[in-house]
C-alpha positions as CSV (number, residue, x, y, z in Angstrom):
1,M,87.1,261.2,153.5
2,K,85.0,259.1,155.9
3,L,83.2,260.3,159.0
4,Y,82.6,257.5,161.5
5,F,79.6,258.4,163.6
6,A,76.9,257.1,165.9
7,P,73.3,258.5,165.6
8,L,72.7,261.4,167.9
9,A,76.1,261.1,169.5
10,C,78.5,264.0,169.7
11,S,79.6,263.1,166.2
12,M,76.4,264.8,165.0
13,S,78.3,268.1,165.4
14,A,80.8,267.0,162.7
15,R,77.9,266.2,160.4
16,I,76.5,269.6,161.0
17,A,79.8,271.2,160.2
18,L,80.1,269.2,156.9
19,Y,76.6,270.4,155.9
20,E,77.4,274.0,156.8
21,A,80.6,273.9,154.7
22,N,79.0,271.8,151.9
23,L,81.9,269.4,152.2
24,P,81.6,265.9,150.7
25,A,82.1,262.9,153.0
26,D,81.1,259.2,153.3
27,F,79.3,258.5,156.5
28,V,80.0,255.2,158.2
29,Q,77.7,254.3,161.1
30,V,79.3,252.7,164.2
31,D,77.5,250.5,166.8
32,L,79.2,251.9,169.9
33,K,77.9,249.0,172.1
34,H,79.7,246.4,170.0
35,K,82.4,248.6,168.6
36,R,81.7,247.6,165.0
37,T,80.6,249.4,161.9
38,V,77.1,248.5,160.7
39,D,78.7,246.7,157.8
40,G,80.5,244.4,160.2
41,H,84.1,245.8,160.5
42,E,86.0,246.1,163.7
43,F,86.0,249.8,164.6
44,A,89.1,249.4,166.8
45,T,91.1,248.9,163.6
46,I,90.3,252.6,162.8
47,N,90.1,254.1,166.3
48,P,91.5,251.9,169.2
49,M,89.5,254.0,171.6
50,G,86.3,253.0,169.8
51,Q,84.9,256.6,170.0
52,V,83.2,258.8,167.5
53,P,83.6,261.1,165.7
54,T,86.5,259.7,163.8
55,L,87.6,261.2,160.5
56,E,89.6,259.1,158.0
57,L,91.2,261.1,155.3
58,D,91.7,259.9,151.7
59,D,95.5,259.4,152.4
60,G,94.7,257.2,155.4
61,T,95.3,259.7,158.1
62,V,92.9,259.3,161.0
63,I,91.8,262.2,163.1
64,T,90.1,261.5,166.5
65,E,88.6,263.7,169.3
66,N,85.6,265.8,168.4
67,T,87.3,269.2,168.9
68,A,90.1,268.2,166.5
69,V,87.7,266.8,163.9
70,L,85.6,270.0,164.0
71,Q,88.6,272.3,163.7
72,Y,89.9,270.3,160.8
73,L,86.6,270.5,159.0
74,A,86.4,274.2,159.6
75,A,89.9,274.7,158.1
76,L,88.8,272.9,154.9
77,S,86.1,275.5,154.0
78,S,87.1,278.9,152.7
79,T,83.5,280.0,152.4
80,A,81.6,278.8,155.5
81,A,83.9,280.6,158.0
82,L,83.2,278.1,160.8
83,A,86.2,279.2,162.8
84,P,87.6,282.7,163.2
85,S,91.3,283.4,162.3
86,E,91.8,286.5,164.4
87,P,93.9,285.5,167.5
88,K,91.5,286.7,170.3
89,Q,88.4,285.3,168.5
90,R,90.3,282.0,167.9
91,A,91.1,281.8,171.6
92,E,87.5,282.4,172.4
93,L,86.5,279.6,170.1
94,H,89.0,277.3,171.9
95,Q,87.6,278.4,175.2
96,W,84.1,277.4,174.2
97,L,85.1,274.1,172.6
98,G,86.9,273.3,175.8
99,F,84.0,274.3,178.0
100,I,81.5,272.2,176.0
101,A,83.8,269.2,175.9
102,T,84.8,269.2,179.6
103,E,82.2,271.0,181.5
104,L,79.1,269.8,179.7
105,H,79.8,266.8,177.6
106,K,82.1,264.9,179.9
107,A,81.3,266.3,183.4
108,I,77.5,266.1,183.0
109,F,75.9,264.4,180.1
110,V,78.1,261.4,179.6
111,T,77.4,260.4,183.2
112,L,73.6,261.1,183.0
113,L,73.4,259.0,179.8
114,D,75.3,256.1,181.3
115,S,72.9,253.3,182.1
116,K,75.6,251.7,184.3
117,A,76.1,254.8,186.5
118,S,74.6,254.6,189.9
119,E,71.9,257.1,191.1
120,E,74.5,258.6,193.5
121,V,76.9,259.2,190.6
122,K,74.2,260.7,188.5
123,A,73.1,263.0,191.4
124,Y,76.7,264.1,191.7
125,A,76.7,265.0,188.0
126,R,73.3,266.8,188.3
127,D,74.8,269.0,191.1
128,K,77.1,270.4,188.4
129,V,74.4,271.4,186.0
130,D,73.3,274.7,187.4
131,L,76.7,276.4,187.7
132,R,77.6,275.5,184.2
133,M,74.3,276.4,182.7
134,R,74.3,279.8,184.5
135,A,77.6,280.6,183.0
136,L,76.2,279.7,179.5
137,E,73.0,281.7,180.3
138,R,75.0,284.8,181.1
139,H,77.1,284.6,177.9
140,L,74.1,283.9,175.6
141,R,71.9,286.6,177.0
142,G,71.3,289.0,174.0
143,R,73.5,286.9,171.7
144,D,72.6,284.7,168.7
145,Y,75.7,282.5,168.8
146,L,78.6,281.7,171.1
147,L,80.8,283.9,169.0
148,D,79.9,286.7,166.7
149,K,78.5,284.3,164.1
150,F,77.7,280.6,163.8
151,S,80.8,278.4,164.3
152,I,81.8,274.9,165.0
153,A,81.3,275.7,168.7
154,D,77.6,276.2,168.0
155,A,77.4,272.9,166.1
156,Y,79.0,271.1,169.2
157,L,76.9,272.9,171.8
158,T,73.6,272.3,170.0
159,T,74.5,268.6,169.7
160,I,75.2,268.4,173.4
161,L,72.1,270.4,174.5
162,N,70.0,268.0,172.4
163,W,70.7,265.4,175.1
164,A,68.9,267.6,177.7
165,S,65.5,266.0,177.2
166,A,66.8,262.5,177.4
167,T,68.5,263.3,180.7
168,H,65.6,265.3,182.2
169,V,67.6,268.6,182.2
170,D,65.0,271.3,181.8
171,L,66.6,274.0,179.8
172,T,63.7,276.4,180.4
173,Q,65.4,277.1,183.8
174,W,67.9,279.1,181.8
175,P,65.8,281.1,179.3
176,S,68.6,282.3,177.1
177,V,70.0,278.8,176.7
178,A,66.5,277.4,175.9
179,A,66.0,280.2,173.3
180,Y,69.4,279.6,171.8
181,Q,68.7,275.9,171.4
182,A,65.3,276.6,169.8
183,R,66.9,278.9,167.3
184,M,69.6,276.5,166.4
185,M,67.1,273.7,165.8
186,Q,65.6,275.8,163.0
187,R,69.0,276.1,161.2
188,P,68.8,274.1,158.0
189,S,72.1,272.2,158.6
190,I,71.0,271.2,162.1
191,R,67.5,270.3,161.1
192,R,68.8,268.1,158.4
193,A,71.4,266.4,160.6
194,L,69.0,265.8,163.4
195,S,66.3,264.5,161.2
196,E,68.6,262.0,159.5
197,E,70.3,260.8,162.7
198,F,67.0,260.5,164.6
199,A,65.7,258.2,161.9
200,M,68.9,256.1,162.1
201,Y,68.7,256.0,165.9
202,K,65.2,254.6,165.8
203,E,66.4,252.0,163.3
204,E,69.3,251.1,165.6
205,L,67.0,250.6,168.5
206,A,64.8,248.4,166.4
207,R,67.7,246.2,165.4
208,R,68.8,245.8,169.1
209,Q,65.3,244.8,170.1
210,A,64.8,242.3,167.2
């Protein structure tokens, strides 16, 4: 299978899941600005929305949307246990995946990272930060993970919180969130994914400036 990704984008969570589960995959980098893969193919032929992550299976099936990709990868592994099977725990996983996707990823960070967004629009997004981070702070207090153990929700949350420094969101305002992120950054799968994608991100910036 192929994972279409962009360095340090939300697709990094799928890379983390693949490393956690020790699943093989080919990684295809996408230039999101031009909607092309780095080897020159039109990405729209794979995903008309032009978004990552996109997972292409060996039989040609294409899976889009990060929460769907993550759950598919979790289902492939019988050993990593990246998603619970018990109904209440499964519902909690869906709850956190939804929270991360809608309340953090889309409601806050997409806007703050958008160079075309006006300062008024970004201020509107910043007004949403504290309420959502306080909810996360309450939940993470005294906990190591979002659920009882590491899951795809942690892979997603860690990826999104990694954008905090780039958007001047000071996580130390919420000590449990900051401590959680610091712990996650020491996890081998996350350290590996972040190191690899940061190097690719710098290469991408250099290509654009050349």
